[in-house]
Rosetta silent file (secondary structure, phi, psi, omega in degrees, C-alpha in Angstrom):
SEQUENCE: MREAVKAKVTRTAGAELTAHSLFEDVAAAWLAEHRKDAEMGVFSFTSVDNHWYNLKNHVLPVLAKLELIEVETPVINRLCQAKLKAHSLSLARQVRAVISNVITFAINEGLIKVNPVKDVAPLLERRAKKAKPRTLTTEELFDFLGKLDTDEEAIAADLPDLVRGFLATGERRGELLGADWPDFDEEAKELQVSGGLTQARGKGTTKNGGKTGNAERGIPLPDWYVVMLVDRRDRLGVINPTGPIHCNSRGGYLNFQNLTNRHWLPFRRRAGYEWVTFKTLRKTLATLLDEAGLTARQIADILGHAHPSMTQDVYMGRSQKSRAGADALGSLPLGKTGNKPATG
SCORE:     score description
SCORE:     0.000 S_00000001
   1 L     0.000  -42.253  179.887  140.958  -50.890  -37.780 S_00000001
   2 H   -62.249  -42.084  179.107  137.903  -50.919  -40.037 S_00000001
   3 H   -64.271  -36.182  179.165  139.154  -53.996  -41.882 S_00000001
   4 H   -66.432  -39.964  178.337  139.764  -55.737  -38.565 S_00000001
   5 H   -64.387  -42.144  178.315  136.221  -54.991  -37.454 S_00000001
   6 H   -59.915  -37.833 -178.180  134.865  -56.326  -40.733 S_00000001
   7 H   -66.714  -26.426 -176.526  136.817  -59.531  -40.244 S_00000001
   8 L   -99.795    2.805 -174.951  135.180  -60.068  -36.839 S_00000001
   9 L   -62.357  141.516  179.381  131.646  -59.137  -37.854 S_00000001
  10 L   -73.735  134.401  177.296  128.926  -61.540  -36.775 S_00000001
  11 E  -125.093  147.565  177.338  127.262  -63.424  -39.608 S_00000001
  12 L   -89.888  128.763 -177.951  124.192  -65.584  -39.609 S_00000001
  13 L   -58.078  127.520  176.657  124.830  -69.094  -40.882 S_00000001
  14 L    75.632    7.945 -178.664  123.329  -69.563  -44.330 S_00000001
  15 L  -115.672  154.498 -179.489  122.118  -65.955  -44.519 S_00000001
  16 L   -88.739  -21.929 -177.118  123.232  -63.091  -46.706 S_00000001
  17 L   -75.333  141.818  175.449  122.623  -60.351  -44.164 S_00000001
  18 E  -139.484  179.734  177.538  125.471  -59.132  -41.968 S_00000001
  19 L   -65.627  -16.209  179.664  126.169  -56.166  -39.739 S_00000001
  20 L  -100.996    7.190  173.436  127.478  -54.429  -42.864 S_00000001
  21 L   -68.406  152.150  177.169  124.298  -54.946  -44.857 S_00000001
  22 E   -66.948  145.603 -179.192  122.466  -51.793  -45.817 S_00000001
  23 H   -57.364  -37.559 -178.435  119.724  -50.814  -43.419 S_00000001
  24 H   -63.329  -31.675  178.856  117.167  -50.910  -46.250 S_00000001
  25 H   -73.332  -40.923  177.467  117.958  -54.592  -46.888 S_00000001
  26 H   -65.968  -40.015  179.051  117.614  -55.524  -43.222 S_00000001
  27 H   -63.424  -39.138  178.927  114.370  -53.537  -43.047 S_00000001
  28 H   -63.988  -38.868  179.088  113.009  -55.380  -46.095 S_00000001
  29 H   -66.890  -40.947  177.662  113.778  -58.710  -44.446 S_00000001
  30 H   -63.535  -44.725 -177.648  112.042  -57.627  -41.235 S_00000001
  31 H   -63.482  -35.142  177.585  108.979  -56.393  -43.124 S_00000001
  32 H   -64.340  -40.223  177.923  108.738  -59.711  -44.961 S_00000001
  33 H   -68.284  -38.373  179.358  108.715  -61.556  -41.618 S_00000001
  34 H   -63.614  -38.712  178.846  106.150  -59.124  -40.235 S_00000001
  35 H   -67.679  -36.589  176.798  103.908  -59.808  -43.217 S_00000001
  36 H   -62.491  -40.605  177.753  104.236  -63.571  -42.629 S_00000001
  37 H   -62.770  -37.558  178.207  103.091  -63.041  -39.035 S_00000001
  38 H   -64.789  -37.983  177.410  100.094  -61.109  -40.357 S_00000001
  39 H   -60.037  -30.272 -178.992   99.259  -64.042  -42.647 S_00000001
  40 L   -90.115   -1.289  178.293   99.128  -66.185  -39.492 S_00000001
  41 L    88.005    7.165  179.355   96.897  -63.695  -37.693 S_00000001
  42 L   -70.146  -42.241  177.207   99.518  -62.451  -35.232 S_00000001
  43 L  -124.887  164.432  175.200   99.235  -58.885  -36.525 S_00000001
  44 L   -86.323  155.995  177.323   96.697  -57.102  -38.714 S_00000001
  45 H   -70.500  -22.426  174.154   97.511  -56.218  -42.313 S_00000001
  46 H   -64.148  -40.425  177.150   96.693  -52.633  -41.418 S_00000001
  47 H   -61.221  -42.873  178.992   99.645  -52.734  -39.013 S_00000001
  48 H   -61.725  -45.003 -179.050  101.872  -54.046  -41.784 S_00000001
  49 H   -65.261  -38.884  178.741  100.755  -51.288  -44.151 S_00000001
  50 H   -64.245  -43.004  177.496  101.280  -48.592  -41.521 S_00000001
  51 H   -64.026  -42.107  179.645  104.806  -49.822  -40.833 S_00000001
  52 H   -61.782  -42.798 -178.807  105.519  -50.023  -44.556 S_00000001
  53 H   -63.086  -47.718 -178.988  104.259  -46.464  -45.071 S_00000001
  54 H   -67.548  -35.713  177.827  106.358  -45.006  -42.244 S_00000001
  55 H   -64.026  -47.529 -176.567  109.392  -47.004  -43.293 S_00000001
  56 H   -67.242  -43.270 -170.322  109.131  -45.849  -46.906 S_00000001
  57 H   -95.184  -21.458 -173.967  108.308  -42.197  -46.283 S_00000001
  58 H  -124.801  -24.469 -176.688  110.052  -41.316  -43.027 S_00000001
  59 H  -101.037  -54.501 -175.716  112.818  -43.809  -42.206 S_00000001
  60 H   -62.791  -33.183  177.097  114.434  -45.021  -45.409 S_00000001
  61 H   -56.362  -22.165 -179.012  114.965  -41.541  -46.909 S_00000001
  62 H  -105.253  -40.744 -170.401  117.506  -41.035  -44.091 S_00000001
  63 H  -103.743   -9.317 -170.042  118.757  -44.495  -43.130 S_00000001
  64 L   -51.477  -47.869 -172.035  118.450  -46.585  -46.306 S_00000001
  65 L   -93.857    7.094  174.624  122.065  -46.444  -47.487 S_00000001
  66 L   -84.182  144.592  172.762  123.695  -46.680  -44.070 S_00000001
  67 E   -69.800  154.965 -176.992  125.231  -49.971  -43.025 S_00000001
  68 H   -54.461  -43.617 -177.797  123.450  -51.592  -40.101 S_00000001
  69 H   -71.508  -11.668  177.427  126.355  -50.899  -37.707 S_00000001
  70 H   -87.954  -11.196  178.572  126.267  -47.234  -38.743 S_00000001
  71 L   -83.765   81.303 -175.409  122.697  -46.832  -37.499 S_00000001
  72 L  -102.495  173.354 -175.719  123.732  -45.711  -34.036 S_00000001
  73 H   -52.085  -47.776 -179.113  121.938  -43.833  -31.271 S_00000001
  74 H   -59.912  -37.519 -179.797  122.891  -40.284  -32.435 S_00000001
  75 H   -66.296  -46.492 -179.436  121.632  -41.006  -35.972 S_00000001
  76 H   -65.494  -42.247 -178.461  118.330  -42.435  -34.744 S_00000001
  77 H   -61.632  -43.840  179.622  117.900  -39.676  -32.192 S_00000001
  78 H   -61.140  -41.429  179.945  118.369  -36.923  -34.768 S_00000001
  79 H   -64.795  -47.740 -177.995  115.784  -38.503  -37.037 S_00000001
  80 H   -65.082  -42.132  179.759  113.176  -38.989  -34.295 S_00000001
  81 H   -66.778  -34.626  177.930  113.649  -35.510  -32.859 S_00000001
  82 H   -64.887  -42.870  178.208  113.376  -34.001  -36.351 S_00000001
  83 H   -65.823  -34.937  179.033  110.047  -35.778  -36.924 S_00000001
  84 H   -62.481  -46.158 -175.478  108.886  -34.624  -33.488 S_00000001
  85 H   -77.420  -32.937 -176.139  109.564  -30.956  -34.224 S_00000001
  86 H   -89.579  -23.370 -174.790  108.404  -30.961  -37.857 S_00000001
  87 L  -125.917  -89.208 -176.673  105.356  -33.207  -37.532 S_00000001
  88 L  -160.745  164.728  175.579  103.980  -34.667  -34.311 S_00000001
  89 H   -62.629  -40.328 -178.728  104.709  -36.750  -31.247 S_00000001
  90 H   -59.994  -47.376 -179.474  102.674  -39.585  -32.734 S_00000001
  91 H   -65.328  -41.197  179.305  104.744  -39.749  -35.927 S_00000001
  92 H   -59.408  -41.372  178.497  108.018  -39.520  -33.998 S_00000001
  93 H   -66.870  -38.276  178.896  106.956  -42.484  -31.876 S_00000001
  94 H   -65.856  -40.139  178.207  105.931  -44.460  -34.938 S_00000001
  95 H   -63.415  -45.297  178.505  109.307  -43.797  -36.586 S_00000001
  96 H   -61.463  -39.825 -179.486  111.124  -44.904  -33.440 S_00000001
  97 H   -64.580  -41.969  179.586  108.973  -48.044  -33.256 S_00000001
  98 H   -62.623  -47.188  179.793  109.731  -49.015  -36.868 S_00000001
  99 H   -62.212  -42.953  179.107  113.485  -48.580  -36.372 S_00000001
 100 H   -60.489  -40.449  178.429  113.337  -50.493  -33.093 S_00000001
 101 H   -63.687  -41.244  178.610  111.530  -53.377  -34.795 S_00000001
 102 H   -65.120  -44.180 -179.280  114.166  -53.572  -37.528 S_00000001
 103 H   -65.162  -42.008  177.988  116.996  -53.462  -34.977 S_00000001
 104 H   -61.320  -41.344  175.580  115.333  -56.110  -32.787 S_00000001
 105 H   -58.188  -44.560 -179.471  115.000  -58.316  -35.863 S_00000001
 106 H   -63.581  -39.556  178.302  118.726  -57.820  -36.558 S_00000001
 107 H   -65.158  -44.306  179.757  119.633  -58.741  -32.966 S_00000001
 108 H   -65.261  -26.155  177.642  117.494  -61.873  -33.091 S_00000001
 109 L   -85.811   -2.160  178.243  119.195  -62.827  -36.351 S_00000001
 110 L    79.228   17.862 -178.109  122.594  -62.463  -34.684 S_00000001
 111 L   -79.816  -39.090  176.995  123.708  -59.563  -36.876 S_00000001
 112 L  -137.865  170.357 -176.496  124.402  -57.149  -34.014 S_00000001
 113 L  -116.278  -19.617 -174.734  124.307  -57.375  -30.219 S_00000001
 114 L  -116.842  138.918  178.187  123.310  -53.923  -28.977 S_00000001
 115 L   -96.382  106.156 -178.012  120.054  -52.030  -29.560 S_00000001
 116 H   -71.388  -13.521 -178.091  120.910  -48.337  -30.132 S_00000001
 117 H   -69.971  -30.180 -174.341  117.248  -47.312  -29.965 S_00000001
 118 H   -64.768  -20.239 -179.914  117.045  -47.828  -26.201 S_00000001
 119 H  -101.492    9.505  176.545  119.296  -44.830  -25.537 S_00000001
 120 L   -64.760  139.910 -179.234  117.396  -42.393  -27.773 S_00000001
 121 L   -59.928  149.561  179.465  116.429  -39.221  -25.893 S_00000001
 122 L   -56.548  142.788  176.596  112.840  -39.032  -24.635 S_00000001
 123 L   -91.762   99.592 -173.504  110.309  -37.758  -27.154 S_00000001
 124 L   -90.450  131.600 -177.036  108.766  -34.902  -25.196 S_00000001
 125 H   -61.160  -33.647 -177.770  105.349  -33.605  -26.180 S_00000001
 126 H   -67.954  -13.990  176.206  106.282  -30.013  -25.370 S_00000001
 127 H   -92.724  -10.395 -174.646  108.860  -30.175  -28.176 S_00000001
 128 L   -76.037  153.374  174.584  106.373  -31.486  -30.710 S_00000001
 129 L   -66.683  128.844 -177.207  104.807  -29.391  -33.435 S_00000001
 130 L   -96.246  124.025  176.002  101.398  -28.331  -32.196 S_00000001
 131 L  -121.604  108.842 -177.648   98.483  -28.579  -34.593 S_00000001
 132 L   -67.908  124.132  178.770   95.222  -27.397  -33.060 S_00000001
 133 L   -57.415  136.271 -178.057   92.395  -29.792  -33.977 S_00000001
 134 L  -114.579  136.620  176.731   89.896  -28.050  -36.227 S_00000001
 135 L  -126.284  164.931  176.478   86.211  -28.747  -36.406 S_00000001
 136 L   -77.009  131.399  171.350   83.362  -27.330  -38.432 S_00000001
 137 L   -72.109  168.170  179.154   81.457  -24.523  -36.758 S_00000001
 138 H   -58.725  -41.742  179.524   77.661  -24.717  -36.876 S_00000001
 139 H   -64.949  -44.004  178.809   77.615  -22.170  -39.699 S_00000001
 140 H   -64.227  -38.171 -179.078   80.286  -24.031  -41.645 S_00000001
 141 H   -61.455  -47.174  179.896   78.484  -27.325  -41.106 S_00000001
 142 H   -66.642  -37.159  177.581   75.223  -26.081  -42.627 S_00000001
 143 H   -65.340  -42.634  179.544   77.114  -24.457  -45.494 S_00000001
 144 H   -61.349  -46.471 -179.487   79.060  -27.683  -46.088 S_00000001
 145 H   -67.325  -35.692  177.939   75.890  -29.803  -46.122 S_00000001
 146 H   -62.325  -43.223  177.853   74.141  -27.328  -48.396 S_00000001
 147 H   -67.833  -35.677  179.521   76.918  -27.588  -50.961 S_00000001
 148 H   -63.769  -41.016 -175.707   76.947  -31.356  -50.574 S_00000001
 149 H   -75.823  -11.901 -179.602   73.206  -31.628  -51.312 S_00000001
 150 L  -114.518    5.310 -179.997   73.446  -29.578  -54.516 S_00000001
 151 L   -94.101  110.922 -173.864   76.604  -31.118  -55.959 S_00000001
 152 H   -60.674  -40.105 -179.720   75.575  -33.574  -58.684 S_00000001
 153 H   -67.293  -38.848  178.463   78.837  -35.535  -58.584 S_00000001
 154 H   -66.543  -40.010  178.271   78.662  -35.851  -54.804 S_00000001
 155 H   -63.083  -43.988  179.621   75.063  -37.029  -54.995 S_00000001
 156 H   -62.417  -29.147 -179.422   75.974  -39.636  -57.628 S_00000001
 157 L   -90.224    4.311  177.195   78.742  -40.887  -55.306 S_00000001
 158 L    68.309   23.496 -177.704   76.278  -41.177  -52.381 S_00000001
 159 H   -69.700  -36.331 -179.493   78.232  -38.670  -50.284 S_00000001
 160 H   -56.196  -44.960  178.899   75.229  -36.821  -48.719 S_00000001
 161 H   -67.599  -41.451 -176.711   74.032  -39.964  -46.931 S_00000001
 162 H   -63.898  -46.331 -179.725   77.549  -41.031  -46.006 S_00000001
 163 H   -61.933  -41.959  178.760   78.528  -37.683  -44.480 S_00000001
 164 H   -66.412  -28.478  175.601   75.333  -37.579  -42.420 S_00000001
 165 H   -63.554  -41.200  177.070   76.137  -41.079  -41.226 S_00000001
 166 H   -65.392  -41.407 -178.489   79.408  -39.811  -39.751 S_00000001
 167 H   -69.560  -29.990 -178.156   77.668  -36.843  -38.152 S_00000001
 168 H   -81.959  -29.464 -172.274   74.923  -39.011  -36.654 S_00000001
 169 H  -113.494  -27.457 -174.990   77.116  -41.767  -35.255 S_00000001
 170 L    71.209   17.053 -177.870   80.650  -40.440  -34.786 S_00000001
 171 L   -70.654  155.487  171.457   81.907  -43.727  -36.166 S_00000001
 172 L   -68.532  161.703 -176.760   85.385  -44.195  -37.517 S_00000001
 173 H   -55.530  -49.756 -178.182   85.669  -44.385  -41.286 S_00000001
 174 H   -66.398  -29.122 -179.546   86.048  -48.161  -41.379 S_00000001
 175 H   -69.834  -46.407 -178.536   83.201  -48.646  -38.901 S_00000001
 176 H   -68.951  -42.528  179.209   80.591  -46.747  -40.892 S_00000001
 177 H   -67.867  -20.218  178.912   81.653  -48.217  -44.229 S_00000001
 178 L   -95.351    2.552 -179.532   81.540  -51.643  -42.570 S_00000001
 179 L   -71.111  128.408  179.801   78.027  -51.169  -41.149 S_00000001
 180 E  -103.090  158.837 -179.236   75.628  -53.844  -42.428 S_00000001
 181 H   -57.932  -38.170  177.196   71.840  -53.620  -42.662 S_00000001
 182 H   -63.444  -16.713  177.823   71.330  -56.155  -39.815 S_00000001
 183 H   -74.724  -17.297 -177.147   73.273  -53.730  -37.585 S_00000001
 184 E   -91.881  119.414  177.780   70.466  -51.172  -37.945 S_00000001
 185 E  -109.860  101.821 -176.326   67.595  -51.554  -35.457 S_00000001
 186 L   -64.006  -41.177 -177.175   64.793  -49.247  -36.562 S_00000001
 187 L   -67.871  -41.870 -179.717   62.615  -49.890  -33.502 S_00000001
 188 L   -82.470   -9.170 -176.310   65.403  -49.307  -30.984 S_00000001
 189 L    54.574   54.747 -174.607   66.793  -46.416  -33.064 S_00000001
 190 E  -143.799  147.823  174.480   70.253  -47.864  -32.755 S_00000001
 191 E  -120.456  120.794 -179.875   73.168  -48.887  -34.954 S_00000001
 192 E   -85.928  126.045  175.665   75.364  -51.686  -33.684 S_00000001
 193 L   -81.423  112.185 -174.806   79.060  -51.348  -34.469 S_00000001
 194 L  -104.304    1.502 -179.295   80.008  -54.867  -35.545 S_00000001
 195 L   152.189 -170.300 -179.953   83.559  -54.214  -36.740 S_00000001
 196 E  -143.642  150.585  178.367   85.562  -52.076  -39.104 S_00000001
 197 E   -80.370  143.160  172.281   86.896  -52.273  -42.631 S_00000001
 198 E  -130.735  153.080  176.994   90.622  -52.502  -43.238 S_00000001
 199 E  -131.433  129.055 -179.178   92.544  -52.404  -46.473 S_00000001
 200 E  -130.805  150.064 -179.678   95.966  -53.933  -46.957 S_00000001
 201 L   -58.113  125.166  178.459   98.250  -54.224  -49.935 S_00000001
 202 L    82.501   -4.866 -176.874   97.427  -57.412  -51.805 S_00000001
 203 L  -115.121  -18.409 -178.984   94.469  -58.210  -49.524 S_00000001
 204 E    73.209 -153.804 -176.357   91.806  -55.738  -50.572 S_00000001
 205 E   -95.623  126.343  177.990   88.977  -54.763  -48.252 S_00000001
 206 E  -134.073  163.367 -179.468   88.240  -56.961  -45.236 S_00000001
 207 E  -115.399  129.031  178.494   86.234  -56.539  -42.036 S_00000001
 208 E  -111.124 -169.395 -175.979   87.726  -57.064  -38.598 S_00000001
 209 L   -86.198    3.045  179.871   86.360  -56.947  -35.071 S_00000001
 210 L   119.012  160.270 -175.153   87.064  -53.272  -34.481 S_00000001
 211 L   -74.781  -36.716 -177.139   89.963  -50.987  -33.662 S_00000001
 212 L  -132.749  172.250  178.601   89.772  -51.244  -29.860 S_00000001
 213 L   -65.737  -20.393  179.769   88.234  -53.412  -27.163 S_00000001
 214 L   -99.640    9.476 -173.850   85.517  -50.801  -26.752 S_00000001
 215 L   -70.521  -40.251 -179.316   84.837  -50.564  -30.488 S_00000001
 216 L   -75.856  114.868 -173.473   81.868  -52.948  -30.581 S_00000001
 217 L  -158.686  159.626  173.139   78.999  -50.885  -29.224 S_00000001
 218 E   -97.024  130.629 -177.996   75.439  -49.837  -29.859 S_00000001
 219 E  -109.817  116.419  174.898   75.032  -46.208  -30.929 S_00000001
 220 E   -63.575  138.227 -174.313   71.683  -44.472  -30.233 S_00000001
 221 L  -109.370  142.719  173.397   70.583  -42.631  -33.373 S_00000001
 222 L   -68.062  153.412 -175.759   68.901  -39.239  -33.795 S_00000001
 223 H   -56.867  -41.552 -176.221   65.443  -39.411  -35.324 S_00000001
 224 H   -64.043  -28.452  179.374   66.439  -37.705  -38.566 S_00000001
 225 H   -78.951  -34.397  175.089   69.085  -40.360  -39.233 S_00000001
 226 H   -60.938  -45.366  178.400   66.642  -43.197  -38.532 S_00000001
 227 H   -61.177  -41.940 -178.668   64.268  -41.631  -41.064 S_00000001
 228 H   -63.619  -41.117 -179.698   67.104  -41.258  -43.544 S_00000001
 229 H   -68.717  -39.655  177.647   68.136  -44.914  -43.258 S_00000001
 230 H   -63.546  -45.417  178.331   64.546  -46.131  -43.647 S_00000001
 231 H   -62.340  -39.437  179.996   64.098  -43.888  -46.674 S_00000001
 232 H   -63.765  -43.886 -179.538   67.430  -45.086  -48.076 S_00000001
 233 H   -62.901  -41.135 -179.137   66.446  -48.720  -47.699 S_00000001
 234 H   -75.582  -36.821 -174.785   63.091  -48.147  -49.430 S_00000001
 235 H   -76.096  -44.730 -176.011   64.417  -45.800  -52.098 S_00000001
 236 H   -89.830  -22.840 -172.425   67.528  -47.686  -53.168 S_00000001
 237 L    77.600  163.896 -179.129   66.445  -51.192  -52.385 S_00000001
 238 L  -116.257  111.216  179.853   68.822  -53.630  -50.747 S_00000001
 239 L   -63.423  -41.300 -179.830   71.066  -55.583  -53.086 S_00000001
 240 L  -132.683  109.863 -175.668   72.197  -57.808  -50.233 S_00000001
 241 L   -57.500  -26.223  178.749   69.930  -57.941  -47.111 S_00000001
 242 L  -104.282    7.234 -175.859   72.911  -58.867  -44.942 S_00000001
 243 L   -90.714 -173.125 -174.757   75.330  -56.610  -46.794 S_00000001
 244 E   -71.212  148.553  176.622   76.632  -53.096  -46.169 S_00000001
 245 L   -67.083  -41.161  176.315   74.444  -50.020  -45.836 S_00000001
 246 L  -108.488  102.639 -170.798   76.888  -48.096  -48.022 S_00000001
 247 E  -120.230  167.429  173.885   77.817  -50.510  -50.771 S_00000001
 248 L   -84.862 -175.431 -175.041   79.453  -50.604  -54.172 S_00000001
 249 L   -65.606  -16.428 -179.935   77.574  -51.417  -57.380 S_00000001
 250 L  -100.502    3.251  179.702   77.872  -55.152  -56.645 S_00000001
 251 L    87.212    4.928 -179.740   76.499  -54.877  -53.118 S_00000001
 252 L   -96.668 -176.772 -178.389   79.912  -55.324  -51.482 S_00000001
 253 E   -70.563  143.816  177.393   81.973  -53.090  -49.248 S_00000001
 254 L   -71.337  146.615  171.232   83.267  -49.817  -50.645 S_00000001
 255 L   -87.829  108.798 -171.011   86.970  -49.331  -51.232 S_00000001
 256 H   -73.017  -16.358  173.392   87.565  -46.212  -49.159 S_00000001
 257 H   -70.251  -44.006  177.100   90.759  -45.292  -50.993 S_00000001
 258 H   -64.241  -42.576  179.043   88.819  -45.144  -54.253 S_00000001
 259 H   -58.790  -44.938 -178.078   85.969  -43.321  -52.522 S_00000001
 260 H   -67.326  -49.875 -173.715   88.364  -40.731  -51.118 S_00000001
 261 H   -72.049  -36.252 -174.697   90.462  -40.165  -54.226 S_00000001
 262 H   -88.625  -27.982 -172.159   87.666  -40.236  -56.812 S_00000001
 263 H  -128.633  -48.977 -173.140   84.850  -38.481  -54.970 S_00000001
 264 H   -67.565  -51.016  178.741   85.540  -37.168  -51.455 S_00000001
 265 H   -62.181  -47.486  178.718   88.698  -35.139  -52.193 S_00000001
 266 H   -58.973  -39.942  178.813   87.335  -33.620  -55.437 S_00000001
 267 H   -63.546  -44.733 -178.893   84.129  -32.531  -53.687 S_00000001
 268 H   -59.191  -37.329  177.529   86.037  -30.895  -50.837 S_00000001
 269 H   -67.069  -44.806 -179.465   88.067  -28.909  -53.358 S_00000001
 270 H   -62.931  -35.674 -175.573   84.943  -27.817  -55.244 S_00000001
 271 H   -84.444  -11.478 -177.994   83.233  -26.824  -52.012 S_00000001
 272 L    81.102   23.805  179.169   86.221  -24.919  -50.623 S_00000001
 273 L  -125.418   53.424 -177.379   86.618  -27.276  -47.646 S_00000001
 274 L   -62.010  -26.024 -176.528   89.843  -29.101  -48.501 S_00000001
 275 L   -78.767  -12.034 -177.695   90.765  -29.322  -44.814 S_00000001
 276 L   -81.050  127.806  175.912   87.676  -31.351  -43.910 S_00000001
 277 L  -121.993  175.732  175.800   88.249  -35.098  -43.553 S_00000001
 278 H   -62.475  -33.355  177.797   86.082  -37.930  -42.273 S_00000001
 279 H   -68.446  -31.007  176.157   87.927  -37.544  -38.949 S_00000001
 280 H   -60.932  -39.618  178.923   86.952  -33.859  -38.949 S_00000001
 281 H   -64.134  -37.854  178.438   83.308  -34.956  -38.991 S_00000001
 282 H   -65.229  -42.560  178.440   83.972  -37.206  -35.999 S_00000001
 283 H   -68.947  -35.540  178.272   85.592  -34.329  -34.107 S_00000001
 284 H   -63.304  -41.866  177.434   82.761  -32.018  -35.114 S_00000001
 285 H   -59.070  -45.591 -179.522   80.244  -34.439  -33.630 S_00000001
 286 H   -58.676  -40.954  179.890   82.214  -34.510  -30.356 S_00000001
 287 H   -66.528  -43.155  179.073   82.168  -30.709  -30.229 S_00000001
 288 H   -60.997  -41.951 -179.651   78.415  -30.547  -30.947 S_00000001
 289 H   -69.012  -37.909  178.322   77.705  -33.046  -28.179 S_00000001
 290 H   -64.148  -44.006  179.678   79.972  -31.215  -25.753 S_00000001
 291 H   -68.757  -25.135  179.155   78.253  -27.918  -26.500 S_00000001
 292 L   -79.746   -4.600  175.071   74.864  -29.629  -26.096 S_00000001
 293 L    97.056    9.209  177.537   75.794  -30.445  -22.495 S_00000001
 294 L   -68.685  150.381  177.427   76.549  -34.163  -22.673 S_00000001
 295 L   -74.058  158.793  178.750   78.954  -35.484  -20.084 S_00000001
 296 H   -61.171  -33.958  179.245   82.439  -36.522  -21.123 S_00000001
 297 H   -64.156  -41.905 -179.591   81.538  -40.102  -20.208 S_00000001
 298 H   -66.272  -41.100 -178.959   78.575  -40.135  -22.613 S_00000001
 299 H   -65.981  -44.648 -179.846   80.624  -38.695  -25.474 S_00000001
 300 H   -61.388  -37.333 -179.807   83.471  -41.173  -25.020 S_00000001
 301 H   -67.265  -37.957  178.894   81.007  -44.054  -25.024 S_00000001
 302 H   -65.019  -42.999 -176.503   79.453  -42.884  -28.304 S_00000001
 303 H   -79.772  -15.075  175.213   82.841  -42.550  -30.004 S_00000001
 304 L    73.499   34.633  178.416   84.073  -45.898  -28.702 S_00000001
 305 L   -79.253  131.003  177.746   87.452  -44.802  -27.344 S_00000001
 306 L   -77.548  -31.309 -178.239   89.309  -47.486  -25.407 S_00000001
 307 L  -121.830  105.762 -178.226   91.586  -44.925  -23.736 S_00000001
 308 H   -56.945  -24.981 -179.347   89.874  -41.734  -22.541 S_00000001
 309 H   -62.411  -22.461  178.385   93.241  -39.965  -22.398 S_00000001
 310 H   -62.208  -30.721 -175.468   93.184  -39.819  -26.206 S_00000001
 311 H  -129.727   38.470 -171.450   90.393  -37.285  -26.069 S_00000001
 312 L   -65.732  -22.430 -179.110   90.767  -35.858  -22.570 S_00000001
 313 L   -69.802  -22.897 -175.975   90.239  -32.253  -23.652 S_00000001
 314 L  -120.213  -40.142 -174.539   86.623  -32.977  -24.590 S_00000001
 315 L  -146.983  140.325  177.745   85.545  -36.343  -23.196 S_00000001
 316 L  -135.889  155.069  177.832   86.682  -38.843  -20.589 S_00000001
 317 L    83.970  174.773 -178.205   85.294  -42.121  -19.357 S_00000001
 318 L  -165.500 -169.318  172.314   83.057  -44.667  -21.054 S_00000001
 319 L    72.159   12.466  170.638   80.581  -47.532  -20.593 S_00000001
 320 L  -115.042  127.848  177.456   77.447  -45.381  -20.229 S_00000001
 321 L  -109.374  129.855 -177.085   74.916  -45.446  -23.029 S_00000001
 322 L  -140.745  148.452  175.369   72.391  -42.628  -23.206 S_00000001
 323 L   -81.295    0.500 -178.355   69.896  -41.313  -25.736 S_00000001
 324 H   -59.853  -37.000  179.177   70.997  -37.785  -24.798 S_00000001
 325 H   -65.515  -45.911  179.429   73.439  -37.788  -27.729 S_00000001
 326 H   -65.131  -39.255 -179.964   70.814  -38.864  -30.228 S_00000001
 327 H   -67.013  -37.826  178.969   68.300  -36.385  -28.798 S_00000001
 328 H   -63.971  -42.595  178.183   70.833  -33.556  -28.995 S_00000001
 329 H   -70.232  -31.438 -179.906   71.529  -34.351  -32.646 S_00000001
 330 H   -63.786  -23.409  179.751   67.825  -34.776  -33.271 S_00000001
 331 L   -79.127  -10.221  178.898   67.296  -31.113  -32.432 S_00000001
 332 L   -98.227  128.233 -176.837   69.541  -30.109  -35.335 S_00000001
 333 L   -77.174   65.867 -177.852   67.860  -30.111  -38.787 S_00000001
 334 L   -91.950   -9.511 -179.214   70.613  -32.110  -40.487 S_00000001
 335 L   -69.879  168.117  179.792   68.275  -34.506  -42.277 S_00000001
 336 L   -73.716  152.213  179.844   67.408  -34.180  -45.926 S_00000001
 337 L   -58.005  129.855  177.853   64.550  -31.921  -47.015 S_00000001
 338 L   100.565  -15.547  177.504   61.230  -33.729  -46.850 S_00000001
 339 L   -72.780  134.798  177.679   62.193  -36.270  -44.171 S_00000001
 340 L  -100.354  146.517 -179.664   59.653  -36.417  -41.377 S_00000001
 341 L   -57.583  143.331  177.342   60.635  -37.118  -37.750 S_00000001
 342 L   -72.915  148.633 -179.853   60.415  -40.725  -36.707 S_00000001
 343 L   -99.682  163.078  177.190   57.664  -41.585  -34.264 S_00000001
 344 L   100.612    0.000    0.000   57.901  -43.675  -31.165 S_00000001
């Protein structure tokens, strides 16, 4: 029976792939096409890298050596449900999406006719592994900053200014590292989010228009951060007047993988805060603003979320800009010693 099925298998004219090709080979062909689309601007290279990462680390370890026709609904379902229970709903959905993309590619190439992903059982959030978001308490925050300001390696890597930038703005990692000096308005006490940095294999660091439709926004700044940026500009000088606020030695954008691996991770280990990430700082800001009495709408607008449901436990709504966030942060002595409050 198996030989008879092989004899009737659909083949693509002039192509090497068939329904009996290994899943890893079909996936490689799909990823190559996806990368071509990114070259044409259809997708971002960040999307390509994310798919590649999930394919390599979560899909291929299970499906790589199976023939395409062996990747059936029960196999896919077991994998997705396992990721759901061991990791998160988000990862399970990403794994399902990658497999679905490979299968859709195979169908379009005429290798198979049925998509087994469509019958996978629902990925229910109540079955997912729950990881409670953690933020820095006020005491931990001051302790963290104190260690940051006395760590010679962290100072040399410009981490004290960078960390305070996250705490003052709530920007995503790529947004703050992509902030240019023209984005800073000293008189208005505002930082305009003009886009975000992305890094893709073979492409290096580039700047796009932002992660979401609500990403481009003006962020009111607390006085201590305005003072810090003015002091930074005067103290360090500006290698490139239109270049990034946080730059490399040549005045260009920082490579955040190098920044993380060479400086950020080592400091966190030395300080005893290995669990703190740049996203932790963003969540900490949201908590500080919530405790300061800001409305959920004001917080969501500061963080630039396109979908309020992403952060519904703390903030909902958007499109209102208020100085209440900057004023609330201004009441906290997070600036460096010796900085005087900005006037006006």
